[in-house]
mmCIF file of the C-alpha atoms, coordinates in Angstrom:
data_MODEL
# 
_entry.id   MODEL 
# 
loop_
_atom_site.group_PDB 
_atom_site.id 
_atom_site.type_symbol 
_atom_site.label_atom_id 
_atom_site.label_alt_id 
_atom_site.label_comp_id 
_atom_site.label_asym_id 
_atom_site.label_entity_id 
_atom_site.label_seq_id 
_atom_site.pdbx_PDB_ins_code 
_atom_site.Cartn_x 
_atom_site.Cartn_y 
_atom_site.Cartn_z 
_atom_site.occupancy 
_atom_site.B_iso_or_equiv 
_atom_site.pdbx_formal_charge 
_atom_site.auth_seq_id 
_atom_site.auth_comp_id 
_atom_site.auth_asym_id 
_atom_site.auth_atom_id 
_atom_site.pdbx_PDB_model_num 
ATOM 1   C CA . MET A 1 1   ? -6.825  54.673 77.485 1.00 0.00 ? 1   MET A CA 1 
ATOM 2   C CA . LEU A 1 2   ? -9.603  55.093 74.229 1.00 0.00 ? 2   LEU A CA 1 
ATOM 3   C CA . ILE A 1 3   ? -11.864 58.781 73.783 1.00 0.00 ? 3   ILE A CA 1 
ATOM 4   C CA . ALA A 1 4   ? -14.537 58.141 71.838 1.00 0.00 ? 4   ALA A CA 1 
ATOM 5   C CA . GLY A 1 5   ? -16.866 60.951 70.426 1.00 0.00 ? 5   GLY A CA 1 
ATOM 6   C CA . ASN A 1 6   ? -20.069 60.586 69.500 1.00 0.00 ? 6   ASN A CA 1 
ATOM 7   C CA . TRP A 1 7   ? -21.721 63.085 67.485 1.00 0.00 ? 7   TRP A CA 1 
ATOM 8   C CA . LYS A 1 8   ? -25.395 61.650 68.040 1.00 0.00 ? 8   LYS A CA 1 
ATOM 9   C CA . MET A 1 9   ? -27.176 63.528 65.168 1.00 0.00 ? 9   MET A CA 1 
ATOM 10  C CA . TYR A 1 10  ? -24.933 66.278 64.690 1.00 0.00 ? 10  TYR A CA 1 
ATOM 11  C CA . LYS A 1 11  ? -22.167 66.948 61.291 1.00 0.00 ? 11  LYS A CA 1 
ATOM 12  C CA . GLY A 1 12  ? -23.361 66.064 58.023 1.00 0.00 ? 12  GLY A CA 1 
ATOM 13  C CA . PRO A 1 13  ? -20.845 64.932 55.230 1.00 0.00 ? 13  PRO A CA 1 
ATOM 14  C CA . SER A 1 14  ? -19.316 68.386 54.970 1.00 0.00 ? 14  SER A CA 1 
ATOM 15  C CA . GLU A 1 15  ? -18.877 69.471 58.343 1.00 0.00 ? 15  GLU A CA 1 
ATOM 16  C CA . ALA A 1 16  ? -17.441 66.055 59.671 1.00 0.00 ? 16  ALA A CA 1 
ATOM 17  C CA . LEU A 1 17  ? -14.793 66.449 56.773 1.00 0.00 ? 17  LEU A CA 1 
ATOM 18  C CA . ALA A 1 18  ? -13.816 69.703 57.844 1.00 0.00 ? 18  ALA A CA 1 
ATOM 19  C CA . PHE A 1 19  ? -13.496 68.448 61.394 1.00 0.00 ? 19  PHE A CA 1 
ATOM 20  C CA . CYS A 1 20  ? -11.886 65.476 60.760 1.00 0.00 ? 20  CYS A CA 1 
ATOM 21  C CA . ARG A 1 21  ? -9.115  67.446 58.492 1.00 0.00 ? 21  ARG A CA 1 
ATOM 22  C CA . ALA A 1 22  ? -8.588  70.159 61.397 1.00 0.00 ? 22  ALA A CA 1 
ATOM 23  C CA . PHE A 1 23  ? -8.337  67.408 63.952 1.00 0.00 ? 23  PHE A CA 1 
ATOM 24  C CA . VAL A 1 24  ? -4.888  66.520 64.903 1.00 0.00 ? 24  VAL A CA 1 
ATOM 25  C CA . PRO A 1 25  ? -4.922  63.787 67.363 1.00 0.00 ? 25  PRO A CA 1 
ATOM 26  C CA . PRO A 1 26  ? -2.174  63.576 70.154 1.00 0.00 ? 26  PRO A CA 1 
ATOM 27  C CA . GLU A 1 27  ? -0.135  60.657 70.688 1.00 0.00 ? 27  GLU A CA 1 
ATOM 28  C CA . GLY A 1 28  ? -0.313  58.245 73.639 1.00 0.00 ? 28  GLY A CA 1 
ATOM 29  C CA . VAL A 1 29  ? -4.155  57.475 73.424 1.00 0.00 ? 29  VAL A CA 1 
ATOM 30  C CA . GLU A 1 30  ? -6.520  55.895 71.237 1.00 0.00 ? 30  GLU A CA 1 
ATOM 31  C CA . ILE A 1 31  ? -9.011  57.955 69.346 1.00 0.00 ? 31  ILE A CA 1 
ATOM 32  C CA . VAL A 1 32  ? -12.413 57.308 67.961 1.00 0.00 ? 32  VAL A CA 1 
ATOM 33  C CA . VAL A 1 33  ? -15.216 59.156 66.173 1.00 0.00 ? 33  VAL A CA 1 
ATOM 34  C CA . CYS A 1 34  ? -18.409 57.986 65.984 1.00 0.00 ? 34  CYS A CA 1 
ATOM 35  C CA . PRO A 1 35  ? -20.342 60.442 63.052 1.00 0.00 ? 35  PRO A CA 1 
ATOM 36  C CA . PRO A 1 36  ? -24.103 59.520 61.795 1.00 0.00 ? 36  PRO A CA 1 
ATOM 37  C CA . PHE A 1 37  ? -23.955 56.873 59.062 1.00 0.00 ? 37  PHE A CA 1 
ATOM 38  C CA . SER A 1 38  ? -24.160 59.647 56.619 1.00 0.00 ? 38  SER A CA 1 
ATOM 39  C CA . ALA A 1 39  ? -20.835 60.941 57.677 1.00 0.00 ? 39  ALA A CA 1 
ATOM 40  C CA . LEU A 1 40  ? -18.807 57.616 57.996 1.00 0.00 ? 40  LEU A CA 1 
ATOM 41  C CA . ARG A 1 41  ? -16.957 57.587 54.637 1.00 0.00 ? 41  ARG A CA 1 
ATOM 42  C CA . GLU A 1 42  ? -16.119 61.056 54.914 1.00 0.00 ? 42  GLU A CA 1 
ATOM 43  C CA . ALA A 1 43  ? -14.862 60.857 58.605 1.00 0.00 ? 43  ALA A CA 1 
ATOM 44  C CA . MET A 1 44  ? -12.889 57.694 57.561 1.00 0.00 ? 44  MET A CA 1 
ATOM 45  C CA . ALA A 1 45  ? -11.386 59.220 54.164 1.00 0.00 ? 45  ALA A CA 1 
ATOM 46  C CA . THR A 1 46  ? -9.120  61.398 56.855 1.00 0.00 ? 46  THR A CA 1 
ATOM 47  C CA . GLY A 1 47  ? -7.231  58.400 58.158 1.00 0.00 ? 47  GLY A CA 1 
ATOM 48  C CA . LEU A 1 48  ? -9.346  58.538 61.991 1.00 0.00 ? 48  LEU A CA 1 
ATOM 49  C CA . THR A 1 49  ? -10.350 55.204 63.505 1.00 0.00 ? 49  THR A CA 1 
ATOM 50  C CA . VAL A 1 50  ? -14.284 55.551 63.062 1.00 0.00 ? 50  VAL A CA 1 
ATOM 51  C CA . PHE A 1 51  ? -17.111 53.777 64.727 1.00 0.00 ? 51  PHE A CA 1 
ATOM 52  C CA . ALA A 1 52  ? -20.931 53.985 63.929 1.00 0.00 ? 52  ALA A CA 1 
ATOM 53  C CA . GLN A 1 53  ? -23.372 54.577 66.098 1.00 0.00 ? 53  GLN A CA 1 
ATOM 54  C CA . ASN A 1 54  ? -25.270 51.259 65.867 1.00 0.00 ? 54  ASN A CA 1 
ATOM 55  C CA . VAL A 1 55  ? -25.868 47.891 64.091 1.00 0.00 ? 55  VAL A CA 1 
ATOM 56  C CA . HIS A 1 56  ? -28.197 45.640 63.774 1.00 0.00 ? 56  HIS A CA 1 
ATOM 57  C CA . TRP A 1 57  ? -28.074 41.728 64.542 1.00 0.00 ? 57  TRP A CA 1 
ATOM 58  C CA . GLU A 1 58  ? -28.727 40.134 60.964 1.00 0.00 ? 58  GLU A CA 1 
ATOM 59  C CA . ARG A 1 59  ? -26.673 40.335 58.222 1.00 0.00 ? 59  ARG A CA 1 
ATOM 60  C CA . GLU A 1 60  ? -29.250 41.531 56.027 1.00 0.00 ? 60  GLU A CA 1 
ATOM 61  C CA . GLY A 1 61  ? -33.225 41.680 55.771 1.00 0.00 ? 61  GLY A CA 1 
ATOM 62  C CA . ALA A 1 62  ? -36.377 43.643 56.129 1.00 0.00 ? 62  ALA A CA 1 
ATOM 63  C CA . PHE A 1 63  ? -35.336 46.524 58.407 1.00 0.00 ? 63  PHE A CA 1 
ATOM 64  C CA . THR A 1 64  ? -35.986 49.602 57.742 1.00 0.00 ? 64  THR A CA 1 
ATOM 65  C CA . GLY A 1 65  ? -33.287 52.202 58.701 1.00 0.00 ? 65  GLY A CA 1 
ATOM 66  C CA . GLU A 1 66  ? -30.792 49.580 60.044 1.00 0.00 ? 66  GLU A CA 1 
ATOM 67  C CA . VAL A 1 67  ? -27.618 48.933 58.862 1.00 0.00 ? 67  VAL A CA 1 
ATOM 68  C CA . SER A 1 68  ? -25.489 45.540 59.109 1.00 0.00 ? 68  SER A CA 1 
ATOM 69  C CA . ALA A 1 69  ? -21.777 44.606 60.452 1.00 0.00 ? 69  ALA A CA 1 
ATOM 70  C CA . GLU A 1 70  ? -21.189 43.433 56.944 1.00 0.00 ? 70  GLU A CA 1 
ATOM 71  C CA . MET A 1 71  ? -22.208 46.986 55.511 1.00 0.00 ? 71  MET A CA 1 
ATOM 72  C CA . LEU A 1 72  ? -19.855 48.806 58.029 1.00 0.00 ? 72  LEU A CA 1 
ATOM 73  C CA . LEU A 1 73  ? -16.735 46.596 57.392 1.00 0.00 ? 73  LEU A CA 1 
ATOM 74  C CA . GLU A 1 74  ? -17.459 47.215 53.459 1.00 0.00 ? 74  GLU A CA 1 
ATOM 75  C CA . LEU A 1 75  ? -17.056 51.131 54.118 1.00 0.00 ? 75  LEU A CA 1 
ATOM 76  C CA . GLY A 1 76  ? -14.158 50.412 56.271 1.00 0.00 ? 76  GLY A CA 1 
ATOM 77  C CA . VAL A 1 77  ? -15.882 51.235 59.755 1.00 0.00 ? 77  VAL A CA 1 
ATOM 78  C CA . ALA A 1 78  ? -13.674 49.581 62.677 1.00 0.00 ? 78  ALA A CA 1 
ATOM 79  C CA . GLY A 1 79  ? -16.234 49.620 65.159 1.00 0.00 ? 79  GLY A CA 1 
ATOM 80  C CA . SER A 1 80  ? -20.045 50.537 66.720 1.00 0.00 ? 80  SER A CA 1 
ATOM 81  C CA . ILE A 1 81  ? -21.857 51.826 69.456 1.00 0.00 ? 81  ILE A CA 1 
ATOM 82  C CA . VAL A 1 82  ? -24.643 49.566 71.146 1.00 0.00 ? 82  VAL A CA 1 
ATOM 83  C CA . GLY A 1 83  ? -27.186 50.499 73.697 1.00 0.00 ? 83  GLY A CA 1 
ATOM 84  C CA . HIS A 1 84  ? -26.884 54.122 74.176 1.00 0.00 ? 84  HIS A CA 1 
ATOM 85  C CA . SER A 1 85  ? -29.078 55.784 76.852 1.00 0.00 ? 85  SER A CA 1 
ATOM 86  C CA . GLU A 1 86  ? -31.012 57.359 73.678 1.00 0.00 ? 86  GLU A CA 1 
ATOM 87  C CA . ARG A 1 87  ? -31.595 54.356 71.859 1.00 0.00 ? 87  ARG A CA 1 
ATOM 88  C CA . ARG A 1 88  ? -33.075 52.658 75.116 1.00 0.00 ? 88  ARG A CA 1 
ATOM 89  C CA . ARG A 1 89  ? -35.080 55.653 76.085 1.00 0.00 ? 89  ARG A CA 1 
ATOM 90  C CA . TYR A 1 90  ? -36.401 56.805 72.370 1.00 0.00 ? 90  TYR A CA 1 
ATOM 91  C CA . PHE A 1 91  ? -36.166 53.583 69.950 1.00 0.00 ? 91  PHE A CA 1 
ATOM 92  C CA . GLY A 1 92  ? -36.685 51.002 72.402 1.00 0.00 ? 92  GLY A CA 1 
ATOM 93  C CA . GLU A 1 93  ? -33.737 49.293 72.889 1.00 0.00 ? 93  GLU A CA 1 
ATOM 94  C CA . THR A 1 94  ? -33.396 46.910 75.576 1.00 0.00 ? 94  THR A CA 1 
ATOM 95  C CA . ASP A 1 95  ? -30.671 44.529 77.252 1.00 0.00 ? 95  ASP A CA 1 
ATOM 96  C CA . GLU A 1 96  ? -31.434 41.703 75.103 1.00 0.00 ? 96  GLU A CA 1 
ATOM 97  C CA . THR A 1 97  ? -31.393 43.301 71.475 1.00 0.00 ? 97  THR A CA 1 
ATOM 98  C CA . THR A 1 98  ? -28.379 45.604 73.089 1.00 0.00 ? 98  THR A CA 1 
ATOM 99  C CA . ALA A 1 99  ? -26.480 42.079 73.517 1.00 0.00 ? 99  ALA A CA 1 
ATOM 100 C CA . ARG A 1 100 ? -27.526 40.455 70.142 1.00 0.00 ? 100 ARG A CA 1 
ATOM 101 C CA . ARG A 1 101 ? -26.118 43.675 68.655 1.00 0.00 ? 101 ARG A CA 1 
ATOM 102 C CA . ALA A 1 102 ? -22.987 43.360 70.633 1.00 0.00 ? 102 ALA A CA 1 
ATOM 103 C CA . LYS A 1 103 ? -22.644 39.979 69.754 1.00 0.00 ? 103 LYS A CA 1 
ATOM 104 C CA . ARG A 1 104 ? -23.631 39.626 66.009 1.00 0.00 ? 104 ARG A CA 1 
ATOM 105 C CA . ALA A 1 105 ? -20.853 42.710 65.303 1.00 0.00 ? 105 ALA A CA 1 
ATOM 106 C CA . LEU A 1 106 ? -18.002 40.992 67.726 1.00 0.00 ? 106 LEU A CA 1 
ATOM 107 C CA . ASP A 1 107 ? -18.746 37.847 65.292 1.00 0.00 ? 107 ASP A CA 1 
ATOM 108 C CA . ALA A 1 108 ? -18.580 39.957 62.605 1.00 0.00 ? 108 ALA A CA 1 
ATOM 109 C CA . GLY A 1 109 ? -14.949 41.764 63.056 1.00 0.00 ? 109 GLY A CA 1 
ATOM 110 C CA . LEU A 1 110 ? -16.101 45.088 64.472 1.00 0.00 ? 110 LEU A CA 1 
ATOM 111 C CA . ALA A 1 111 ? -15.092 46.302 67.995 1.00 0.00 ? 111 ALA A CA 1 
ATOM 112 C CA . VAL A 1 112 ? -18.143 47.690 69.989 1.00 0.00 ? 112 VAL A CA 1 
ATOM 113 C CA . VAL A 1 113 ? -18.656 49.725 72.991 1.00 0.00 ? 113 VAL A CA 1 
ATOM 114 C CA . ALA A 1 114 ? -21.751 48.789 74.802 1.00 0.00 ? 114 ALA A CA 1 
ATOM 115 C CA . CYS A 1 115 ? -23.485 51.217 76.798 1.00 0.00 ? 115 CYS A CA 1 
ATOM 116 C CA . VAL A 1 116 ? -24.852 50.594 79.766 1.00 0.00 ? 116 VAL A CA 1 
ATOM 117 C CA . GLY A 1 117 ? -26.177 52.749 83.046 1.00 0.00 ? 117 GLY A CA 1 
ATOM 118 C CA . GLU A 1 118 ? -29.068 53.959 85.650 1.00 0.00 ? 118 GLU A CA 1 
ATOM 119 C CA . LEU A 1 119 ? -31.883 55.973 85.521 1.00 0.00 ? 119 LEU A CA 1 
ATOM 120 C CA . GLU A 1 120 ? -31.607 58.598 88.005 1.00 0.00 ? 120 GLU A CA 1 
ATOM 121 C CA . GLU A 1 121 ? -34.618 57.344 89.699 1.00 0.00 ? 121 GLU A CA 1 
ATOM 122 C CA . GLU A 1 122 ? -32.626 54.011 90.022 1.00 0.00 ? 122 GLU A CA 1 
ATOM 123 C CA . ARG A 1 123 ? -30.397 55.606 91.626 1.00 0.00 ? 123 ARG A CA 1 
ATOM 124 C CA . GLU A 1 124 ? -31.959 57.293 94.006 1.00 0.00 ? 124 GLU A CA 1 
ATOM 125 C CA . ARG A 1 125 ? -33.755 53.701 95.096 1.00 0.00 ? 125 ARG A CA 1 
ATOM 126 C CA . GLY A 1 126 ? -30.120 52.279 95.765 1.00 0.00 ? 126 GLY A CA 1 
ATOM 127 C CA . GLU A 1 127 ? -31.015 50.069 92.498 1.00 0.00 ? 127 GLU A CA 1 
ATOM 128 C CA . THR A 1 128 ? -27.512 51.228 90.727 1.00 0.00 ? 128 THR A CA 1 
ATOM 129 C CA . PRO A 1 129 ? -25.906 47.847 91.569 1.00 0.00 ? 129 PRO A CA 1 
ATOM 130 C CA . ALA A 1 130 ? -28.971 45.570 89.990 1.00 0.00 ? 130 ALA A CA 1 
ATOM 131 C CA . VAL A 1 131 ? -29.135 47.413 87.085 1.00 0.00 ? 131 VAL A CA 1 
ATOM 132 C CA . LEU A 1 132 ? -25.579 47.182 85.983 1.00 0.00 ? 132 LEU A CA 1 
ATOM 133 C CA . HIS A 1 133 ? -25.446 43.728 86.769 1.00 0.00 ? 133 HIS A CA 1 
ATOM 134 C CA . ARG A 1 134 ? -28.647 43.054 84.745 1.00 0.00 ? 134 ARG A CA 1 
ATOM 135 C CA . GLN A 1 135 ? -27.506 45.065 81.692 1.00 0.00 ? 135 GLN A CA 1 
ATOM 136 C CA . VAL A 1 136 ? -23.622 44.284 82.025 1.00 0.00 ? 136 VAL A CA 1 
ATOM 137 C CA . SER A 1 137 ? -24.223 40.438 82.456 1.00 0.00 ? 137 SER A CA 1 
ATOM 138 C CA . VAL A 1 138 ? -26.253 39.752 78.926 1.00 0.00 ? 138 VAL A CA 1 
ATOM 139 C CA . LEU A 1 139 ? -23.371 40.922 77.144 1.00 0.00 ? 139 LEU A CA 1 
ATOM 140 C CA . PRO A 1 140 ? -20.899 39.032 75.203 1.00 0.00 ? 140 PRO A CA 1 
ATOM 141 C CA . ARG A 1 141 ? -17.453 38.372 76.523 1.00 0.00 ? 141 ARG A CA 1 
ATOM 142 C CA . HIS A 1 142 ? -14.845 39.579 73.493 1.00 0.00 ? 142 HIS A CA 1 
ATOM 143 C CA . GLU A 1 143 ? -11.398 41.199 73.418 1.00 0.00 ? 143 GLU A CA 1 
ATOM 144 C CA . ARG A 1 144 ? -12.960 43.911 70.997 1.00 0.00 ? 144 ARG A CA 1 
ATOM 145 C CA . LEU A 1 145 ? -15.803 44.738 73.720 1.00 0.00 ? 145 LEU A CA 1 
ATOM 146 C CA . VAL A 1 146 ? -15.568 47.881 75.698 1.00 0.00 ? 146 VAL A CA 1 
ATOM 147 C CA . VAL A 1 147 ? -18.388 48.847 78.454 1.00 0.00 ? 147 VAL A CA 1 
ATOM 148 C CA . ALA A 1 148 ? -19.080 52.610 78.674 1.00 0.00 ? 148 ALA A CA 1 
ATOM 149 C CA . TYR A 1 149 ? -20.719 53.595 81.801 1.00 0.00 ? 149 TYR A CA 1 
ATOM 150 C CA . GLU A 1 150 ? -23.404 56.456 81.279 1.00 0.00 ? 150 GLU A CA 1 
ATOM 151 C CA . PRO A 1 151 ? -25.623 57.163 84.241 1.00 0.00 ? 151 PRO A CA 1 
ATOM 152 C CA . VAL A 1 152 ? -28.601 58.371 81.939 1.00 0.00 ? 152 VAL A CA 1 
ATOM 153 C CA . TRP A 1 153 ? -28.999 61.301 84.742 1.00 0.00 ? 153 TRP A CA 1 
ATOM 154 C CA . ALA A 1 154 ? -25.756 62.610 83.251 1.00 0.00 ? 154 ALA A CA 1 
ATOM 155 C CA . ILE A 1 155 ? -26.617 62.068 79.932 1.00 0.00 ? 155 ILE A CA 1 
ATOM 156 C CA . GLY A 1 156 ? -27.197 65.832 78.142 1.00 0.00 ? 156 GLY A CA 1 
ATOM 157 C CA . THR A 1 157 ? -28.192 67.511 81.303 1.00 0.00 ? 157 THR A CA 1 
ATOM 158 C CA . GLY A 1 158 ? -24.938 69.076 82.658 1.00 0.00 ? 158 GLY A CA 1 
ATOM 159 C CA . LYS A 1 159 ? -25.024 66.857 85.273 1.00 0.00 ? 159 LYS A CA 1 
ATOM 160 C CA . THR A 1 160 ? -21.523 64.604 85.893 1.00 0.00 ? 160 THR A CA 1 
ATOM 161 C CA . ALA A 1 161 ? -21.205 61.712 88.005 1.00 0.00 ? 161 ALA A CA 1 
ATOM 162 C CA . THR A 1 162 ? -18.442 62.535 90.751 1.00 0.00 ? 162 THR A CA 1 
ATOM 163 C CA . PRO A 1 163 ? -15.415 60.702 90.345 1.00 0.00 ? 163 PRO A CA 1 
ATOM 164 C CA . GLU A 1 164 ? -15.880 58.465 93.316 1.00 0.00 ? 164 GLU A CA 1 
ATOM 165 C CA . ILE A 1 165 ? -19.464 57.454 92.056 1.00 0.00 ? 165 ILE A CA 1 
ATOM 166 C CA . ALA A 1 166 ? -17.687 56.917 88.488 1.00 0.00 ? 166 ALA A CA 1 
ATOM 167 C CA . GLN A 1 167 ? -14.919 54.939 90.369 1.00 0.00 ? 167 GLN A CA 1 
ATOM 168 C CA . GLN A 1 168 ? -17.378 52.865 92.435 1.00 0.00 ? 168 GLN A CA 1 
ATOM 169 C CA . ALA A 1 169 ? -19.646 52.297 89.217 1.00 0.00 ? 169 ALA A CA 1 
ATOM 170 C CA . HIS A 1 170 ? -16.502 51.356 87.353 1.00 0.00 ? 170 HIS A CA 1 
ATOM 171 C CA . GLY A 1 171 ? -15.161 48.577 89.592 1.00 0.00 ? 171 GLY A CA 1 
ATOM 172 C CA . LEU A 1 172 ? -18.469 47.096 90.045 1.00 0.00 ? 172 LEU A CA 1 
ATOM 173 C CA . ILE A 1 173 ? -18.618 46.355 86.281 1.00 0.00 ? 173 ILE A CA 1 
ATOM 174 C CA . LYS A 1 174 ? -15.310 44.962 86.319 1.00 0.00 ? 174 LYS A CA 1 
ATOM 175 C CA . THR A 1 175 ? -16.305 42.558 88.501 1.00 0.00 ? 175 THR A CA 1 
ATOM 176 C CA . ILE A 1 176 ? -19.050 41.351 86.130 1.00 0.00 ? 176 ILE A CA 1 
ATOM 177 C CA . LEU A 1 177 ? -17.307 41.728 82.994 1.00 0.00 ? 177 LEU A CA 1 
ATOM 178 C CA . ASP A 1 178 ? -13.421 41.714 82.385 1.00 0.00 ? 178 ASP A CA 1 
ATOM 179 C CA . ALA A 1 179 ? -13.597 44.730 79.709 1.00 0.00 ? 179 ALA A CA 1 
ATOM 180 C CA . PRO A 1 180 ? -12.112 48.357 80.033 1.00 0.00 ? 180 PRO A CA 1 
ATOM 181 C CA . VAL A 1 181 ? -14.822 50.763 80.796 1.00 0.00 ? 181 VAL A CA 1 
ATOM 182 C CA . LEU A 1 182 ? -15.151 54.141 79.707 1.00 0.00 ? 182 LEU A CA 1 
ATOM 183 C CA . TYR A 1 183 ? -16.957 56.826 81.578 1.00 0.00 ? 183 TYR A CA 1 
ATOM 184 C CA . GLY A 1 184 ? -19.737 58.774 79.461 1.00 0.00 ? 184 GLY A CA 1 
ATOM 185 C CA . GLY A 1 185 ? -21.903 61.507 80.905 1.00 0.00 ? 185 GLY A CA 1 
ATOM 186 C CA . SER A 1 186 ? -21.042 65.183 80.130 1.00 0.00 ? 186 SER A CA 1 
ATOM 187 C CA . VAL A 1 187 ? -17.126 64.764 80.013 1.00 0.00 ? 187 VAL A CA 1 
ATOM 188 C CA . LYS A 1 188 ? -15.814 68.095 79.650 1.00 0.00 ? 188 LYS A CA 1 
ATOM 189 C CA . PRO A 1 189 ? -12.603 69.632 79.475 1.00 0.00 ? 189 PRO A CA 1 
ATOM 190 C CA . GLU A 1 190 ? -12.904 70.824 82.783 1.00 0.00 ? 190 GLU A CA 1 
ATOM 191 C CA . ASN A 1 191 ? -13.378 67.643 84.618 1.00 0.00 ? 191 ASN A CA 1 
ATOM 192 C CA . ALA A 1 192 ? -11.695 65.188 82.061 1.00 0.00 ? 192 ALA A CA 1 
ATOM 193 C CA . GLU A 1 193 ? -8.586  64.620 84.253 1.00 0.00 ? 193 GLU A CA 1 
ATOM 194 C CA . GLU A 1 194 ? -10.937 64.335 87.376 1.00 0.00 ? 194 GLU A CA 1 
ATOM 195 C CA . LEU A 1 195 ? -12.604 61.296 85.778 1.00 0.00 ? 195 LEU A CA 1 
ATOM 196 C CA . LEU A 1 196 ? -9.782  60.039 84.052 1.00 0.00 ? 196 LEU A CA 1 
ATOM 197 C CA . VAL A 1 197 ? -7.434  59.565 86.852 1.00 0.00 ? 197 VAL A CA 1 
ATOM 198 C CA . GLN A 1 198 ? -9.902  57.097 88.703 1.00 0.00 ? 198 GLN A CA 1 
ATOM 199 C CA . ARG A 1 199 ? -8.150  53.687 88.922 1.00 0.00 ? 199 ARG A CA 1 
ATOM 200 C CA . ASP A 1 200 ? -10.825 51.808 86.933 1.00 0.00 ? 200 ASP A CA 1 
ATOM 201 C CA . VAL A 1 201 ? -11.878 54.717 84.476 1.00 0.00 ? 201 VAL A CA 1 
ATOM 202 C CA . ASP A 1 202 ? -10.131 53.270 80.929 1.00 0.00 ? 202 ASP A CA 1 
ATOM 203 C CA . GLY A 1 203 ? -11.488 56.249 78.729 1.00 0.00 ? 203 GLY A CA 1 
ATOM 204 C CA . ALA A 1 204 ? -13.981 58.344 78.115 1.00 0.00 ? 204 ALA A CA 1 
ATOM 205 C CA . LEU A 1 205 ? -17.628 58.208 75.813 1.00 0.00 ? 205 LEU A CA 1 
ATOM 206 C CA . VAL A 1 206 ? -17.757 61.737 74.752 1.00 0.00 ? 206 VAL A CA 1 
ATOM 207 C CA . GLY A 1 207 ? -20.743 63.549 73.744 1.00 0.00 ? 207 GLY A CA 1 
ATOM 208 C CA . GLY A 1 208 ? -21.673 67.201 73.161 1.00 0.00 ? 208 GLY A CA 1 
ATOM 209 C CA . ALA A 1 209 ? -17.937 68.763 73.827 1.00 0.00 ? 209 ALA A CA 1 
ATOM 210 C CA . SER A 1 210 ? -16.797 65.940 71.206 1.00 0.00 ? 210 SER A CA 1 
ATOM 211 C CA . LEU A 1 211 ? -18.337 68.303 68.465 1.00 0.00 ? 211 LEU A CA 1 
ATOM 212 C CA . ASP A 1 212 ? -16.164 71.546 69.207 1.00 0.00 ? 212 ASP A CA 1 
ATOM 213 C CA . ILE A 1 213 ? -12.777 70.850 68.084 1.00 0.00 ? 213 ILE A CA 1 
ATOM 214 C CA . ASP A 1 214 ? -11.183 72.924 70.750 1.00 0.00 ? 214 ASP A CA 1 
ATOM 215 C CA . SER A 1 215 ? -12.779 71.006 73.730 1.00 0.00 ? 215 SER A CA 1 
ATOM 216 C CA . PHE A 1 216 ? -12.549 67.268 71.857 1.00 0.00 ? 216 PHE A CA 1 
ATOM 217 C CA . THR A 1 217 ? -8.680  68.014 71.366 1.00 0.00 ? 217 THR A CA 1 
ATOM 218 C CA . ALA A 1 218 ? -8.263  69.126 75.186 1.00 0.00 ? 218 ALA A CA 1 
ATOM 219 C CA . ILE A 1 219 ? -9.669  65.938 76.748 1.00 0.00 ? 219 ILE A CA 1 
ATOM 220 C CA . CYS A 1 220 ? -7.517  63.733 74.191 1.00 0.00 ? 220 CYS A CA 1 
ATOM 221 C CA . GLU A 1 221 ? -4.497  65.844 75.383 1.00 0.00 ? 221 GLU A CA 1 
ATOM 222 C CA . THR A 1 222 ? -5.778  65.160 78.748 1.00 0.00 ? 222 THR A CA 1 
ATOM 223 C CA . ALA A 1 223 ? -6.077  61.454 78.183 1.00 0.00 ? 223 ALA A CA 1 
ATOM 224 C CA . ALA A 1 224 ? -2.565  61.069 76.819 1.00 0.00 ? 224 ALA A CA 1 
ATOM 225 C CA . ARG A 1 225 ? -0.619  62.894 79.425 1.00 0.00 ? 225 ARG A CA 1 
ATOM 226 C CA . LEU A 1 226 ? -2.326  60.788 81.828 1.00 0.00 ? 226 LEU A CA 1 
ATOM 227 C CA . SER A 1 227 ? -1.236  57.647 79.647 1.00 0.00 ? 227 SER A CA 1 
ATOM 228 C CA . ARG A 1 228 ? 2.116   58.760 79.516 1.00 0.00 ? 228 ARG A CA 1 
ATOM 229 C CA . SER A 1 229 ? 2.811   60.149 83.384 1.00 0.00 ? 229 SER A CA 1 
# 
């Protein structure tokens, strides 16, 4: 089971270092933290597994504001998120660019968490299966690829997919692509267990709750306990 904490644009170098030094990862679960680019080095200095929040599809070039897989690897970063719903919403990320980022990172030797998920209006129109098929089918097949199902209507809203909704979506994704699937969307200590016990839920991509050390620890401990049982 994998628990990944996506810190988004929170925690600069000093705060990231303090968090990672204080965090005691439980045994029996794979844990990843995803700090902003400016805090990657500090997080890695503590020995935790660290992913970036984005990676470009070219080795180098005139791409202001982007970071290549080679640059991340030189730092010692183990992987990257791609295609997060906030990247799609605010920065024009598409299924195609998400797939290009994923392929380049995987080819370079990084692990990848590729995010997929439907908008609220798409779910209301019954389009969730079609949306997930479109987003997942373009992703490369690779042993280091992990998919994160994040219903967009549950990102930062406090809403959470029911365990049944999560299981249904994860099961569908696994019929399209043979890869582990994380659930992302307002995962908290209070709902982690009911989500993580679902048959096709292989972990969680945790947003806001990963910023608080007690909340993140509680989620990781729940995952570790379920992994042992």
